[in-house]
VEXLUMNU-101726 format. One record per residue (C-alpha): x, y, z. Coordinates in Angstrom, 2 decimals. Layout:
<atoms>
((X Y Z))
...
</atoms>
This chain:
<atoms>
((27.42 -9.14 -9.43))
((27.87 -5.55 -8.10))
((24.95 -3.27 -8.41))
((25.38 0.05 -10.30))
((26.72 2.75 -8.06))
((25.57 6.37 -8.05))
((27.83 8.85 -6.26))
((26.32 12.08 -4.93))
((29.01 14.77 -4.86))
((29.27 18.64 -4.62))
((30.62 21.41 -2.50))
((29.82 21.50 1.19))
((26.36 22.33 2.53))
((24.39 21.97 -0.77))
((22.15 19.31 0.64))
((23.91 16.13 -0.48))
((23.08 14.19 2.69))
((19.48 15.25 2.77))
((19.06 14.12 -0.85))
((20.76 10.78 0.00))
((18.33 10.22 2.86))
((15.34 11.11 0.66))
((16.37 8.71 -2.04))
((17.31 5.78 0.22))
((14.25 6.32 2.39))
((16.14 6.16 5.65))
((18.26 8.50 7.83))
((21.50 6.83 7.04))
((23.55 10.10 6.73))
((23.72 12.70 9.47))
((22.10 15.95 8.29))
((23.15 19.18 10.09))
((23.25 22.75 8.69))
((26.98 22.83 9.18))
((29.49 22.35 6.27))
((31.67 19.35 6.58))
((29.34 17.06 8.53))
((29.68 14.12 6.11))
((33.34 13.08 6.02))
((33.54 9.49 4.68))
((31.51 7.81 2.00))
((28.09 6.59 3.21))
((26.37 3.75 1.18))
((22.67 2.88 0.89))
((20.52 0.60 -1.22))
((17.89 2.07 -3.65))
((15.37 0.66 -5.97))
((13.73 2.60 -8.88))
((11.30 1.06 -11.37))
((12.59 -2.33 -10.48))
((16.25 -1.53 -11.01))
((18.31 -1.92 -7.85))
((21.46 0.17 -7.32))
((23.75 1.52 -4.64))
((23.81 5.16 -3.66))
((26.99 6.78 -2.00))
((26.98 10.13 -0.19))
((30.33 11.91 0.06))
((31.76 14.68 2.01))
((31.78 18.22 0.49))
((34.44 18.93 -1.91))
((36.63 21.96 -1.36))
((38.99 21.96 -4.33))
((41.44 24.39 -2.93))
((42.01 24.00 0.82))
((44.83 23.83 3.32))
((42.70 21.99 5.92))
((43.88 18.46 6.40))
((40.41 17.22 7.11))
((38.94 18.81 4.01))
((41.79 17.33 2.00))
((40.82 13.93 3.38))
((37.18 14.51 2.37))
((38.19 15.50 -1.06))
((40.22 12.36 -1.43))
((37.20 10.30 -0.30))
((35.01 11.98 -2.86))
((37.59 11.28 -5.68))
((37.49 7.58 -4.69))
((33.68 7.60 -4.89))
((33.85 9.33 -8.30))
((36.35 6.71 -9.62))
((34.21 3.85 -8.45))
((30.83 5.30 -9.59))
((28.77 4.36 -12.73))
((26.88 7.58 -12.52))
((27.52 10.82 -10.65))
((24.95 13.22 -9.33))
((26.42 16.73 -8.74))
((24.34 18.73 -6.25))
((24.18 22.45 -6.28))
((22.21 25.14 -4.47))
((19.76 27.31 -6.40))
((19.80 29.78 -3.56))
((23.48 30.59 -3.80))
((23.82 30.25 -7.49))
((26.90 28.97 -9.33))
((30.12 29.51 -7.18))
((33.78 29.16 -8.05))
((33.81 25.83 -6.01))
((30.93 24.60 -8.13))
((32.85 25.31 -11.30))
((35.91 23.52 -9.89))
((33.90 20.41 -8.88))
((32.23 20.36 -12.37))
((35.59 20.55 -14.07))
((36.80 17.64 -11.91))
((33.60 15.69 -12.98))
((34.13 16.41 -16.70))
((37.57 14.98 -16.44))
((36.19 11.68 -15.05))
((34.35 11.16 -18.33))
((31.44 9.48 -16.34))
((27.80 10.28 -16.90))
((26.92 13.33 -14.67))
((23.51 14.43 -13.68))
((23.35 18.09 -12.54))
((20.87 18.37 -9.65))
((19.98 21.93 -8.63))
((18.69 21.59 -5.03))
((16.42 23.68 -2.82))
((13.89 24.27 -5.67))
((11.18 23.79 -2.96))
((8.25 25.38 -4.93))
((6.33 23.60 -7.75))
((5.30 25.25 -10.94))
((7.15 26.88 -13.79))
((11.06 26.48 -13.98))
((12.78 28.74 -11.53))
((14.67 31.18 -13.74))
((17.70 31.00 -11.42))
((18.25 27.47 -12.64))
((19.32 28.57 -16.07))
((22.58 30.00 -14.56))
((23.71 26.40 -13.94))
((24.11 25.61 -17.71))
((27.42 27.59 -17.32))
((28.84 24.46 -15.64))
((28.79 22.54 -18.87))
((27.12 19.51 -17.50))
((23.93 19.55 -19.67))
((20.41 20.15 -18.56))
((19.94 20.75 -14.90))
((17.25 18.93 -13.06))
((15.33 20.88 -10.36))
((15.02 19.02 -7.09))
((14.03 19.48 -3.46))
((15.67 17.12 -1.09))
((13.31 18.39 1.63))
((10.02 17.71 -0.16))
((11.16 15.15 -2.81))
((10.24 17.30 -5.83))
((12.08 16.24 -8.97))
((13.63 13.15 -7.42))
((11.73 10.92 -9.88))
((13.22 12.78 -12.85))
((16.62 12.50 -11.23))
((16.28 8.70 -10.74))
((14.93 8.21 -14.28))
((18.08 9.98 -15.64))
((20.42 7.87 -13.46))
((18.78 4.52 -14.37))
((18.86 5.45 -18.08))
((22.63 5.86 -17.82))
((23.40 2.68 -15.99))
((25.52 0.07 -17.68))
((23.45 -2.69 -19.23))
((22.36 -5.28 -16.57))
((24.42 -8.53 -16.49))
((23.67 -11.81 -15.10))
((24.17 -11.43 -11.33))
((25.14 -14.33 -9.24))
((23.39 -14.76 -5.98))
((24.92 -12.77 -3.23))
((24.50 -15.60 -0.83))
((24.94 -15.40 2.94))
((26.65 -12.13 3.81))
((27.85 -11.72 7.40))
((27.35 -8.16 8.71))
((30.42 -7.24 10.92))
((30.37 -4.11 13.11))
((33.81 -2.71 14.11))
((33.33 -0.90 17.36))
((35.37 0.71 19.99))
((36.42 4.02 21.62))
((37.85 6.83 19.40))
((41.24 6.36 17.93))
((41.64 2.69 18.70))
((42.23 1.86 14.98))
((38.79 0.93 13.68))
((39.20 2.66 10.38))
((42.82 1.43 10.02))
((41.60 -2.10 10.43))
((38.84 -1.73 7.77))
((41.28 -0.22 5.36))
((43.72 -3.15 6.10))
((40.92 -5.63 5.44))
((39.72 -3.94 2.20))
((43.23 -3.28 0.96))
((42.34 0.26 0.02))
((41.78 3.65 1.49))
((38.09 3.05 2.17))
((37.70 5.37 5.12))
((39.53 8.35 6.46))
((42.38 7.49 8.82))
((43.62 10.29 11.03))
((45.10 10.61 14.53))
((42.44 13.17 15.27))
((39.85 11.38 17.56))
((36.42 11.50 16.25))
((37.41 11.52 12.43))
((34.70 8.94 11.61))
((31.20 10.20 12.31))
((28.88 7.83 10.46))
((28.51 4.06 10.45))
((29.88 3.04 6.99))
((29.12 -0.24 5.11))
((31.83 -1.97 2.92))
((31.05 -5.09 1.06))
((34.06 -7.46 1.03))
((34.42 -11.01 -0.50))
((37.38 -13.50 -0.26))
((37.98 -17.22 -0.24))
((36.52 -17.26 3.37))
((33.08 -15.87 2.54))
((31.14 -12.68 1.99))
((31.13 -9.84 4.52))
((29.66 -6.50 5.04))
((31.95 -4.54 7.33))
((30.45 -1.58 9.30))
((33.07 0.95 10.47))
((31.50 3.05 13.33))
((32.29 6.30 14.99))
((34.26 5.85 18.26))
((31.82 6.13 21.13))
((32.90 8.50 23.81))
((31.56 8.93 27.31))
((28.33 10.90 27.34))
((29.95 13.65 29.40))
((32.38 14.20 26.57))
((29.84 14.26 23.85))
((29.40 18.01 23.42))
((27.96 18.74 20.08))
((24.72 17.53 18.42))
((26.68 15.71 15.61))
((28.64 13.55 17.91))
((25.43 12.54 19.71))
((23.95 11.50 16.44))
((27.09 9.48 15.76))
((26.79 7.51 19.04))
((23.27 6.62 18.00))
((24.43 5.54 14.58))
((27.05 3.31 16.28))
((24.40 1.73 18.50))
((22.17 1.13 15.44))
((25.14 -0.46 13.68))
((25.50 -2.90 16.53))
((21.86 -3.69 16.31))
((22.06 -4.66 12.56))
((25.35 -6.57 12.91))
((25.74 -10.38 13.11))
((29.20 -10.14 14.62))
((30.84 -7.33 16.51))
((34.62 -6.79 16.51))
((35.31 -5.08 19.85))
((38.59 -3.28 19.44))
((40.91 -2.75 22.46))
((44.08 -0.74 22.42))
((46.93 -3.01 23.34))
((48.96 -0.33 24.93))
((46.23 1.17 27.07))
((44.50 -2.09 27.94))
((40.69 -2.26 28.86))
((39.30 1.08 29.95))
((36.06 1.92 31.46))
((34.74 3.11 28.13))
((35.80 -0.21 26.55))
((33.65 -2.02 29.14))
((30.59 0.14 28.28))
((31.00 -0.40 24.55))
((31.46 -4.11 24.93))
((28.46 -4.20 27.09))
((26.32 -2.73 24.35))
((27.18 -5.69 22.09))
((26.63 -8.20 24.92))
((23.24 -6.73 25.83))
((22.28 -6.69 22.19))
((22.97 -10.45 21.99))
((25.60 -10.18 19.35))
((28.33 -12.65 18.59))
((31.54 -11.01 19.50))
((35.31 -11.14 19.02))
((37.67 -9.13 21.29))
((40.34 -7.67 18.89))
((43.49 -6.35 20.66))
((44.89 -3.87 18.17))
((48.34 -2.14 18.07))
((49.98 -5.35 19.18))
((53.16 -4.23 17.41))
((53.59 -1.39 19.83))
((53.76 -3.70 22.86))
((57.11 -4.86 24.27))
((56.71 -8.72 24.50))
((58.24 -11.65 26.28))
((57.10 -15.22 26.42))
((54.30 -14.46 28.87))
((52.95 -11.11 27.49))
((50.00 -12.65 25.52))
((48.95 -14.81 28.28))
((49.09 -11.97 30.83))
((47.22 -9.62 28.54))
((44.50 -12.29 27.97))
((44.10 -12.82 31.81))
((43.68 -8.97 32.19))
((41.05 -8.74 29.54))
((39.14 -11.75 30.90))
((39.20 -10.10 34.32))
((38.14 -6.60 33.08))
((35.46 -7.98 30.65))
((34.29 -10.88 32.83))
((30.87 -10.93 31.21))
((32.48 -11.72 27.79))
((34.16 -14.99 28.77))
((32.58 -16.56 25.67))
((34.26 -14.14 23.25))
((37.50 -15.29 21.64))
((40.52 -12.94 21.78))
((42.80 -12.18 18.84))
((45.93 -10.01 18.99))
((46.79 -8.12 15.82))
((48.12 -5.05 14.23))
((46.08 -3.11 11.70))
((49.12 -1.04 10.82))
((51.42 -4.00 9.91))
((48.67 -6.52 8.97))
((49.93 -9.04 11.63))
((47.20 -11.75 12.18))
((44.47 -9.67 10.34))
((44.11 -12.69 7.98))
((43.06 -14.83 10.88))
((39.98 -12.72 11.50))
((37.79 -14.27 8.74))
((37.74 -17.79 10.17))
((36.95 -16.47 13.63))
((34.16 -14.32 12.22))
((32.76 -17.31 10.37))
((33.03 -19.50 13.45))
((31.24 -17.19 15.87))
((28.56 -16.24 13.33))
((27.85 -20.01 12.79))
((27.69 -20.55 16.57))
((25.36 -17.68 17.10))
((23.01 -19.18 14.47))
((23.19 -22.79 15.87))
((19.99 -24.74 16.33))
((19.88 -27.65 18.69))
((17.06 -30.24 18.73))
((14.80 -30.41 21.69))
((15.56 -34.04 22.23))
((19.32 -33.33 22.42))
((18.79 -30.38 24.72))
((16.76 -32.57 27.17))
((19.38 -35.29 27.05))
((21.97 -32.73 28.19))
((19.55 -31.31 30.79))
((18.96 -34.83 32.25))
((22.61 -35.42 32.46))
((23.31 -32.00 34.08))
((20.59 -32.32 36.73))
((21.66 -35.77 37.59))
((25.17 -34.54 38.27))
((24.20 -31.42 40.19))
((20.83 -31.63 41.81))
((18.51 -28.52 41.27))
((18.45 -26.23 44.38))
((15.97 -26.29 47.27))
((14.46 -23.64 49.35))
((12.65 -24.30 52.65))
((12.14 -27.95 51.75))
((10.77 -27.22 48.30))
((12.98 -28.50 45.37))
((13.12 -26.97 41.96))
((11.78 -29.38 39.24))
((12.92 -28.90 35.72))
((10.54 -30.31 33.16))
((12.18 -29.76 29.83))
((14.07 -27.26 27.70))
((13.60 -26.14 24.07))
((15.30 -23.61 21.71))
((13.08 -20.79 20.49))
((15.49 -18.51 18.71))
((18.98 -17.89 17.23))
((21.33 -14.95 17.03))
((21.79 -15.33 19.92))
((20.75 -18.90 20.79))
((17.64 -18.60 23.05))
((16.44 -21.34 25.24))
((13.29 -21.66 27.30))
((13.37 -23.93 30.45))
((10.02 -24.93 32.00))
((9.95 -25.73 35.76))
((7.66 -25.98 38.76))
((8.71 -22.62 40.43))
((10.78 -19.86 38.70))
((11.65 -18.42 42.09))
((13.72 -21.49 42.94))
((15.75 -21.18 39.73))
((18.80 -19.46 41.28))
((21.06 -17.47 38.95))
((23.94 -19.73 39.84))
((22.04 -22.82 38.61))
((21.24 -21.00 35.31))
((24.99 -20.27 34.95))
((25.69 -24.03 35.66))
((23.34 -25.13 32.88))
((24.71 -22.42 30.47))
((28.23 -23.85 31.09))
((26.90 -27.36 30.40))
((25.50 -26.19 27.05))
((28.75 -24.48 26.17))
((30.72 -27.64 27.23))
((28.81 -29.78 24.81))
((27.95 -27.53 21.85))
((30.74 -24.89 22.12))
((28.67 -21.84 21.35))
((31.93 -19.88 21.29))
((31.67 -16.17 20.68))
((27.93 -15.77 21.21))
((25.89 -14.97 24.35))
((23.12 -17.34 25.42))
((19.62 -16.29 26.46))
((17.81 -18.41 29.08))
((14.16 -17.73 29.83))
((12.57 -19.49 32.87))
((8.91 -20.38 32.72))
((7.03 -22.20 35.47))
((4.14 -24.55 34.91))
((0.98 -22.65 33.86))
((2.88 -19.81 32.02))
((1.88 -19.25 28.44))
((4.50 -20.01 25.76))
((4.26 -16.80 23.74))
</atoms>
């Protein structure tokens, strides 16, 4: 079932992320002329000559370093190498072969995987750049000249990779995969939760806030279903986002929310809901995403018989616009209640995609308006003609009436509560659009 996996590796600042973006055709990895920008593994889908495969960008490998972060990055690159079917080692023609290049090449030779040597920054076309011959010294075979900026040589590179893929096997249908974004402020335990779910060291976990910079996709399958988890960089207040890379990371996190089916909104059980938590949760709400409030680090809280009820009441008060979102208390560190997440994710994803027939909706509407009369203003009463559903994810309903100005917000909230009372719709926001007679239905 899995697609072939190609890992892009090399020392820092040779253009790995730019090559990744060129090959995937989208700006999935942050590119900045600063070594160490890419820290975790970033995944993207590729297609070349009808053969689909997955591409993974890794952080720069510094074989000998005392830096804790660089050691983390090296570990992530080693995991990518171990999982890959084909490896692309990227080097820089402008700096030539360095001691770090030789160390990386030796590591790859020990892996016994097919390794394609890509000499990047060969930006001019024409005869072979004589500086390329130096790279034969790495012992990885014939180098391929590429330009991540202009795309020169990428066709030859992809031809080489596809030629070295394992033989295609009968792939079963991937089926319905639920995209799940893990969002929250820095250091709330997003990466720890993902690692606990996957059962492996998939992303870097560190006490240093801001360790994760990109939104990272991880496919996971178990008896409950198929999921694609997106671990996002912790979003800080704008006043605290100082460098350009962190600004890009915030944009990546917002984009991750946009492509998610379900958002896991992580809250620190010890700190409770902060102002930044309300802003992050608000992004998921405004985007119309099904959401689950995940209270992490529950193992660190001193508890008595009322602790969970009191904490639930606090969260409902502070996140009053997310009354529809279920709350789960867990510990990514110990694994407590993590296994209960999957059924919750499935439930809210199904609720967000629910379709209700027009006949059933109007039956509910008739009953609701009979129990509580629509409002009046200056002797003019609101008349509601009918309701229909026009969209899902989130459920979107259009209500036609005689005068939209009479449709007070409080009555909209009443009808929303009636819909939830009958159909559940737990975990998903509801969109109501009010149209008056004569409006077009587009």
